[in-house]
Legacy VTK file of the C-alpha trace (Angstrom):
# vtk DataFile Version 3.0
C-alpha trace
ASCII
DATASET POLYDATA
POINTS 91 float
-0.433 -0.235 0.398
1.411 3.942 -0.805
0.643 6.974 0.248
0.695 10.330 -0.972
4.240 11.763 0.070
4.026 14.760 -2.250
2.291 16.481 -5.415
4.831 18.502 -7.604
3.045 21.417 -10.186
4.332 22.564 -12.611
4.229 24.418 -16.034
6.511 23.301 -17.852
8.264 24.405 -21.765
9.983 23.318 -24.239
13.186 23.308 -21.305
13.916 20.377 -19.598
13.335 20.759 -15.809
14.542 18.021 -13.374
12.127 16.457 -10.433
13.811 14.869 -7.933
11.569 11.651 -6.899
14.863 10.034 -5.031
13.681 6.435 -5.488
10.023 6.706 -5.198
7.410 5.950 -6.386
5.342 8.280 -8.904
2.581 9.037 -10.668
3.045 12.225 -14.376
0.230 14.161 -15.128
-0.290 15.727 -17.870
-2.937 17.961 -17.766
-3.027 19.642 -21.034
-5.386 19.907 -23.870
-2.488 20.157 -26.691
1.028 19.964 -26.114
2.975 16.073 -25.092
5.020 15.517 -22.463
8.004 14.086 -22.690
10.144 12.449 -19.264
12.992 9.743 -18.852
15.359 9.271 -16.048
18.323 11.518 -15.942
20.421 8.736 -13.436
21.967 6.489 -16.473
23.005 8.907 -18.790
22.888 12.142 -16.911
20.694 13.870 -19.885
18.047 16.119 -19.687
14.892 15.178 -22.000
14.408 15.799 -25.683
11.875 14.610 -27.725
14.073 11.888 -29.043
14.727 10.235 -25.945
11.577 10.694 -23.997
8.868 8.414 -23.042
5.292 10.763 -24.495
2.316 11.947 -22.544
-0.222 12.949 -24.408
-2.553 15.629 -23.825
-4.481 14.648 -21.686
-2.876 11.289 -20.678
-1.089 10.253 -17.299
1.139 7.609 -16.569
-1.014 4.481 -15.464
0.743 2.730 -13.317
3.173 4.387 -10.794
7.111 3.898 -11.104
10.264 4.766 -9.722
13.724 7.438 -10.701
15.630 8.661 -8.817
16.353 11.894 -11.267
12.894 12.777 -13.307
13.968 14.952 -16.424
10.509 16.555 -18.151
9.719 18.859 -20.907
6.694 19.509 -22.967
6.619 21.005 -26.542
4.779 24.505 -25.670
5.063 26.345 -23.502
3.177 26.842 -20.457
2.748 23.351 -20.236
0.096 23.004 -16.671
1.411 19.076 -15.508
1.763 17.299 -11.330
4.647 14.379 -10.469
2.612 12.912 -7.701
4.799 11.872 -6.230
4.512 8.070 -3.298
5.702 6.723 -0.568
5.163 3.108 1.284
2.748 2.953 4.167
LINES 1 92
91 0 1 2 3 4 5 6 7 8 9 10 11 12 13 14 15 16 17 18 19 20 21 22 23 24 25 26 27 28 29 30 31 32 33 34 35 36 37 38 39 40 41 42 43 44 45 46 47 48 49 50 51 52 53 54 55 56 57 58 59 60 61 62 63 64 65 66 67 68 69 70 71 72 73 74 75 76 77 78 79 80 81 82 83 84 85 86 87 88 89 90
């Protein structure tokens, strides 16, 4: 069972932002009606996410199951994209 640790509210643009997830499980929600959101873990290569190397969340989409990361790199296809990262911890 998991509990909510925190919610990160982001306004993304085309430049990557990094969220420190610290190994917790998380979910990502793209609240945009038109922009895509790209995400990837930075741990392996230290590279920021781009449209070419990231996992795409379509407009209005959320990740279907929790996943873990240390440093989650996120970027959007347009400025002003509303994204939420829900961090989960064990009970």
